[in-house]
C-alpha positions in Angstrom: 0.0 0.0 0.0 1.1 3.5 -0.7 1.9 6.4 1.6 -0.6 9.1 0.6 0.1 12.6 1.9 -2.5 15.3 1.6 -1.0 18.8 1.5 -3.6 21.3 2.6 -2.6 24.8 1.3 -4.0 27.9 2.9 -4.5 29.6 -0.4 -7.5 29.2 -2.7 -6.0 29.8 -6.1 -4.9 27.1 -8.5 -1.6 28.8 -9.2 -0.6 28.2 -5.6 -1.3 24.6 -6.0 0.8 24.4 -9.2 3.7 26.3 -7.6 3.6 23.9 -4.6 3.7 21.0 -7.0 6.9 22.4 -8.6 8.5 22.9 -5.2 7.6 19.4 -4.0 8.9 17.9 -7.3 12.2 19.9 -7.0 12.7 18.7 -3.4 12.0 15.1 -4.2 14.3 15.3 -7.3 17.1 16.7 -5.1 16.6 13.7 -2.9 17.2 11.5 -6.0 13.6 10.4 -6.4 11.8 10.0 -9.7 8.5 11.8 -9.9 5.4 11.9 -12.0 3.0 14.9 -11.9 -0.4 14.2 -13.2 -3.0 16.9 -14.2 -6.5 16.8 -15.5 -6.0 18.4 -18.9 -3.4 19.0 -21.6 -3.6 22.7 -20.8 -2.9 22.1 -17.2 0.1 19.9 -18.1 1.5 22.5 -20.5 1.2 25.2 -17.8 3.0 23.0 -15.3 5.7 22.2 -17.9 6.4 26.0 -18.3 6.1 26.7 -14.6 8.8 24.1 -13.8 11.3 26.4 -15.6 10.1 29.7 -14.0 8.6 29.1 -10.6 11.8 30.2 -8.8 14.8 32.2 -10.0 17.7 30.0 -10.8 15.6 26.8 -10.6 16.5 23.9 -12.8 14.2 20.9 -12.6 14.8 18.3 -15.3 11.4 17.2 -16.7 9.5 16.2 -19.8 6.0 15.6 -21.0 4.9 12.0 -20.8 5.2 10.2 -24.1 8.7 11.5 -24.9 11.6 9.4 -24.1 10.5 9.3 -20.4 14.1 9.5 -19.3 13.9 12.7 -17.3 13.6 12.2 -13.5 10.3 14.2 -13.6 7.5 13.5 -16.1 4.2 15.3 -16.6 1.0 13.7 -17.9 -2.7 14.3 -18.0 -6.1 12.7 -18.3 -6.4 8.9 -18.8 -2.7 8.4 -19.7 -1.2 5.3 -18.1 2.0 5.9 -16.2 4.8 3.6 -15.2 5.6 3.7 -11.5 8.1 6.1 -10.1 9.1 7.0 -6.5 6.4 9.8 -6.2 3.1 10.6 -7.8 2.0 14.3 -7.4 -1.6 14.5 -8.5 -3.6 17.7 -9.4 -6.7 15.7 -10.3 -10.2 15.6 -8.9 -10.4 11.8 -8.6 -8.1 9.0 -7.4 -6.1 7.9 -10.4 -6.5 4.2 -11.3 -2.7 3.7 -11.4 -1.9 5.5 -8.1 -1.6 2.2 -6.2 1.5 1.4 -8.3 3.4 4.3 -6.7 5.0 3.9 -3.2 4.2 7.6 -2.4 1.3 9.8 -3.5 1.0 13.6 -2.9 -2.4 15.1 -3.1 -2.4 18.9 -3.2 -5.5 20.6 -1.9 -6.2 24.4 -2.0 -8.7 26.0 0.4 -11.3 26.5 -2.4 -14.5 24.7 -1.2 -15.0 22.5 -4.3 -11.4 21.3 -4.2 -11.7 20.5 -0.5 -14.9 18.5 -1.0 -13.3 16.5 -3.8 -10.2 15.9 -1.6 -12.4 14.4 1.2 -13.8 11.9 -1.3 -10.3 11.0 -2.4 -9.2 10.7 1.2 -12.1 8.2 1.9 -11.3 6.2 -1.2 -7.6 5.9 -0.3 -8.5 5.0 3.3 -10.9 2.3 2.0 -8.2 0.9 -0.2 -5.9 0.5 2.9 -3.3 3.2 2.1 -1.4 4.9 4.9 -2.7 8.5 5.1 -1.2 11.7 6.5 -2.3 15.3 6.3 0.0 18.3 6.3 -1.3 21.9 6.6 0.9 24.3 4.6 
């Protein structure tokens, strides 16, 4: 079973969620982990791809869109794309991903916007019912 961490952000805008995903991916990469970030749409994935180059001055986070060579330590995908297991899955999706159980660690990022919080409660219950180890972190 996976370790699933819910990061509850005190901000309500989607950009804060995306920036936190970049920071978390960078930290995990510096600890020599492989990471996959999954979004709901192609547009979300493209925005995240660009943000990984610009979220912090001087940042360099090696990444690529899923479907390329998939050799970078960080990949970005969206929608129903199947993903090979890596050390960490960062999800920016509304539902539990069908392949999330293949990852040893999952990071769920939740902003303080009410709709996002309600959907995260449903994901929390689904992960709990599947037997995953859960933790919540208020950021």
